[in-house]
C-alpha positions in Angstrom: -17.6 -3.6 11.8 -16.0 -0.1 11.5 -13.8 0.9 8.6 -11.9 4.2 8.3 -12.1 5.1 4.6 -9.1 7.5 4.5 -5.8 6.3 5.9 -4.0 8.9 8.1 -1.2 9.4 5.6 -3.6 10.2 2.8 -5.6 12.6 5.1 -2.3 14.4 6.0 -1.4 14.7 2.3 -4.8 16.2 1.6 -4.5 18.7 4.5 -1.0 19.7 3.3 -2.4 20.4 -0.2 -5.3 22.4 1.3 -2.7 24.4 3.4 -0.6 25.2 0.3 -3.7 26.2 -1.7 -4.9 28.3 1.2 -1.5 30.1 1.4 -1.6 30.8 -2.3 -5.2 32.1 -2.2 -4.6 34.2 0.9 -1.5 35.9 -0.5 -3.1 36.5 -3.9 -6.3 37.9 -2.3 -4.3 40.1 0.1 -2.1 41.4 -2.8 -5.1 42.1 -5.0 -7.1 43.8 -2.2 -4.1 46.0 -1.2 -3.5 46.8 -4.9 -7.1 48.0 -5.3 -7.1 50.1 -2.1 -3.6 51.5 -1.9 -1.9 51.4 -5.3 -4.5 52.1 -8.0 -5.8 55.7 -8.5 -9.4 54.5 -9.3 -11.2 52.3 -6.8 -13.2 49.5 -8.4 -15.6 48.1 -5.9 -16.3 44.9 -7.8 -12.6 44.0 -8.0 -12.2 44.8 -4.3 -15.1 42.5 -3.4 -13.7 39.8 -5.6 -10.3 40.1 -3.9 -12.0 39.9 -0.5 -13.8 36.7 -1.5 -10.5 35.2 -2.7 -8.9 36.3 0.6 -11.7 34.7 2.7 -11.5 31.5 0.7 -7.7 31.3 1.3 -8.2 31.9 5.0 -10.8 29.2 5.2 -8.4 26.8 3.5 -5.6 27.9 6.0 -7.9 27.1 8.9 -8.8 23.7 7.6 -5.2 22.9 6.7 -4.0 23.8 10.2 -6.8 21.8 11.9 -8.4 25.0 13.3 -11.6 23.8 11.7 -11.9 20.1 12.4 -13.0 18.1 9.4 -15.0 14.9 9.9 -13.6 11.5 9.4 -14.9 9.4 6.5 -16.0 6.0 7.7 -18.3 3.1 7.3 -19.8 1.3 10.4 -22.3 -1.5 10.5 -23.8 -3.6 13.2 -26.9 -5.9 13.3 -29.2 -3.0 14.0 -28.0 -0.2 11.7 -25.6 1.1 9.0 -23.8 4.4 9.6 -21.5 6.0 7.1 -19.9 9.2 5.9 -18.2 8.5 2.5 -16.6 11.9 2.0 -14.9 14.2 4.5 -17.4 17.0 4.0 -20.5 14.8 3.5 -23.2 14.4 6.1 -23.5 11.3 8.2 -26.2 8.8 7.1 -27.8 6.3 9.5 -30.0 3.5 8.1 -31.7 1.1 10.4 -32.0 -2.5 9.0 -35.6 -2.8 10.3 -36.5 0.1 7.9 -35.0 -1.5 4.8 -37.4 -3.3 2.5 -35.0 -4.1 -0.4 -31.5 -3.4 -1.7 -30.3 -2.8 -5.2 -26.6 -3.6 -5.3 -24.4 -2.7 -8.4 -20.6 -2.4 -8.8 -20.5 1.2 -7.6 -23.8 1.9 -5.8 -26.0 0.4 -3.2 -29.6 1.7 -3.1 -31.5 1.1 0.1 -35.3 1.0 -0.6 -37.0 1.9 2.7 -40.4 0.8 4.0 -41.5 4.4 3.9 -41.0 4.4 0.2 -37.9 6.6 0.2 -34.6 5.4 -1.4 -31.1 6.2 -0.1 -28.2 5.8 -2.6 -24.8 4.9 -1.2 -22.1 5.7 -3.8 -19.3 3.2 -3.3 -17.2 5.1 -5.9 -16.4 7.6 -3.1 -14.4 4.9 -1.4 -10.9 5.2 -2.9 -9.5 1.8 -2.1 -11.1 -1.0 -4.2 -10.5 -3.7 -1.6 -12.3 -1.6 1.0 -15.1 -0.9 -1.4 -15.6 -4.6 -2.2 -15.5 -5.5 1.6 -18.2 -2.9 2.4 -20.4 -4.1 -0.5 -20.0 -7.8 0.4 -20.6 -7.1 4.1 -23.9 -5.3 3.3 -24.8 -8.1 1.0 -24.2 -10.8 3.7 -26.2 -8.9 6.4 -29.1 -8.5 3.9 -29.0 -12.2 3.2 -29.1 -12.9 7.0 -32.1 -10.6 7.5 -34.1 -11.9 4.5 -34.0 -8.5 2.7 -34.8 -8.5 -1.0 -31.6 -8.0 -3.1 -31.8 -6.9 -6.7 -35.4 -8.1 -6.9 -34.7 -11.6 -5.5 -36.3 -12.4 -2.2 -33.9 -14.1 0.2 -34.8 -16.5 3.0 -34.3 -15.2 6.5 -31.5 -17.0 8.2 -32.4 -18.5 11.6 -29.9 -18.7 14.4 -28.3 -22.1 14.8 -28.7 -23.5 18.3 
């Protein structure tokens, strides 16, 4: 199962907003820097540095908005061996193998994977903007955990055998 969490139309709207913000920041930073260097009689280093930072932030937004810097796709992918997901565009990708999962804690907006190593990984479903997709992801994880006999919310489930 593979689900893209941001529809293409929504991603294009976000990129357009980033492009507009980048244009505003770039022009503002460029004006402020030119004002500090060429127009004012006294040079204020701190203001010039601040203007340069605003200019660089605007340029970064312009590069992202024009797809010069490729942003990662937010997705959720699951198969019988593992779960892979990136819930936000700038978040890192997480890979969780089912054989390493000891228990799950499932609530309305989070899923916590308790691993056999003792570590816990929290998956925040609130990052998924569409409630139908969020419910589908949660229920799919729940069903796979039932099939594999993984403890869910403190309740041990029986491992499902294959029907021949």
